[in-house]
N, C-alpha and C positions, 0 to 999 in steps of 0.2 A: 605292631599292626592292631592289637587289641585296643590300645588307647586311641589310635586314629579312627578305628571303626566305631568306637563309642562316640567320638566327637562328630564324625561325619558318616551318617548312615548311608548304606548302599542298597540298591534294589537287587544286587547280585549277591548270591550266597557263597560262591566259590572264592575263598580267600586268596588263592594263588592268582586267579584272574583279576581280582580287585587290585592286588599289588602290582600286577603287570600293567593294567590299564592306567592306574593312577601314576605310575612312573612315566608313562607316555604323556600324560597330562602335565606332569611336573616339568618334563623336559621342554615341551612346547611352550608352556607358560613362562618359564624362565627366560627363554629367548625373547618373548614379546615384552615381558615386564621390564627387562633390562633395556630394551630398545625404546619402548613407548611409555613405560610406567604403568602402574596398576589401573588407575582411573581411565586412561585412554585406551586400554585394551578391553575388547568385548569378549564375552564367552563364545560367541560364534567364531571370532578370530582364533581363540585358543583351540577350539575343536578342530578347525581347519589346519592349524599349525601342527597339531599332534596326530592328525590323520584319522580323526573320528567324526562321525556325524554329531550334530548338536544333541540329537535325541539319545544317542549312545553315551555321550559324555555325561548327560544328566542321570544316567543309571548309576554313576559312580560318585557324583558330587551333587549338591543341591543348589549352591550359589557360587558366584565368582569369589566371594570371601573364603569359601571352602578351598578353592584352588590356591589362593594366597597362603592359607594355613598350611596346606600340604607342601608348598614350596619352602616356607620358612622352616618347617619341621625337617625337610630333606637337607637343607643347608646346615642346620645345626647338627644333624646326625652325621653328615659327611665330615664336618670338622672334628666331631668327637671321635669318629672312626679313625681318622688320620692320627690323632694324638694317641689313642689307645694302641695303635699299631707299633709305636716306638717305645712304649712303656714295657719294661721287663722287671719282673719281681726280683730277679737276681741283681739288678743294678742298685747301687747306693742312691741315696736321695739326690746328691749333687749330680750324679751321672744321669738320673732320670730327668732332672731339671734341665740339664744341658741339651739333651735330646729333644725334650718336649718344647723348649723355647725355640730351637731351630725349626722344628716342624710347625710350630704356631706361626712364626714369621713367614715361612714358606707358604703355608696354607692361606694366610691372609693376603699374600701377593697373588696366588693363583685364583683365589675366590673373591677378589676385591670387589668386583661388580655385584656379586651375590650378597656379600656382607652389607654393602651399601643398600641393596634392595631391602633387606630385612629392616634396617633402621629407618628407611624412608617410608615404608609401606605398612608396617605392623599396626600403625594407628588405625588402619581400616578394618582390623579384625574385631569381631565381637569379643566381649570381655572374657568369656570362658576360654576361647581359643588363644587370646593374647596372653592370658595367665599361663597357659601351657607352654607357649613359645618362650616366655620369659623364664619358666622353670627349666627349660632345656639349656638356656644360657647359663643358668646357675649350676646345672650339672657339669657343664664344661669347666666352669670356674672351680668347682669342687675337685676336679682332677688335679689342679695345681695345689689346692689345699692339702690333698693327700700326699703329694710329692714333698711339700714343705714339711709336713708332719713327719714323714719318713726320714727326711734329712736331719731334722732336729733330733729324732730318736737315735739315729745311727752316728750322729756327731759330725756329719759332713756339711751340714748347713747350720749356721749360727743365727737363730732368730728367736725372738720372744714369742711364746705361744699365743699371747694376746694379739699379736700383729699378723698372724698367719692368714686369717681371712682377708684382712685389708690388703696384704701383699699379693694374694691370689687375684684379687680384683685389679690391683695395679698392673699385674702381668697381662691380664686380658686387655686392659685399656691401652697399654703400650703396644701390644700386638695389633690392636685395631687402629692405632695411630698411623700405621703404614697404609691402611685403607682410607682413613678420613683426611689425612694430611699429605697424601702422596702428591697432590698437585704442587706442593711446596718442597717436600723432602726429596721427591724424585729428581729435582733439579740439582741437588747437591750430593745425594747418595744413590748408589745402586742397592739392590736388596742385600747383597753380601756385606757391604760396608755398614748398612743400617743394622743388620743382624749382629755384626761384631761389636759395634759401639753400644747397642742397647744391652747385649749380653754382658758386656764389660761393666756397664753402669749397674745393672741388676745384680749380677753375681758378686760384685765388689761389696755389696751390702751383707753378704752371707759369709765372707771369709774373715779370718782373724785380723789380717792387716788392712782390711777395707779396700783392697785392690784386687783386680783380676786381670790377667793377661788375656786380651782378646784373641791372641794367637794360640792359646792353650788348646790341645786336641779335644774334640768333642766326639 
């Protein structure tokens, strides 16, 4: 909240109330942005959708771009929260990777319209807010960096240290593929089959024989 408060000043001093009202604004804005897009949605429509007067809403944000920023930050935070939920310090690197990949593909399916929204509309953000949104994307990618490093150290993942960052980005792109290419992939695969095949391709790169049984327990 401190970072968000710094980027988006509020006339209200009660941090709990700011969080509550901004969550209302986010939920209303998401429904409208997904349906109409950012440019075609007015701030008055957002206020009505989230059950606030236009005057009250402007106590918590200053511009429509502020609302888009809050939406983007919420989407990234939700994805990060889902991934962190399945990460366990006691798991080996390969176990963490298996769980995180499954959760990534599942989240990309459930949040497909929201992820598309980020990539379609972030160009409308001011530079400082766009920089922060992109940094959130990098934070999520770094979760996979840490998993790969852990697996390399405990011997459950075979990967050159110089390739870890690149592979983490590859994992994120492959996860997002279900979002951006669903119009084509969805005709051939359901989410379960897509997940099995992609995990087999990815994890085969980290095993001694270069193969991974997609039916292995996760």
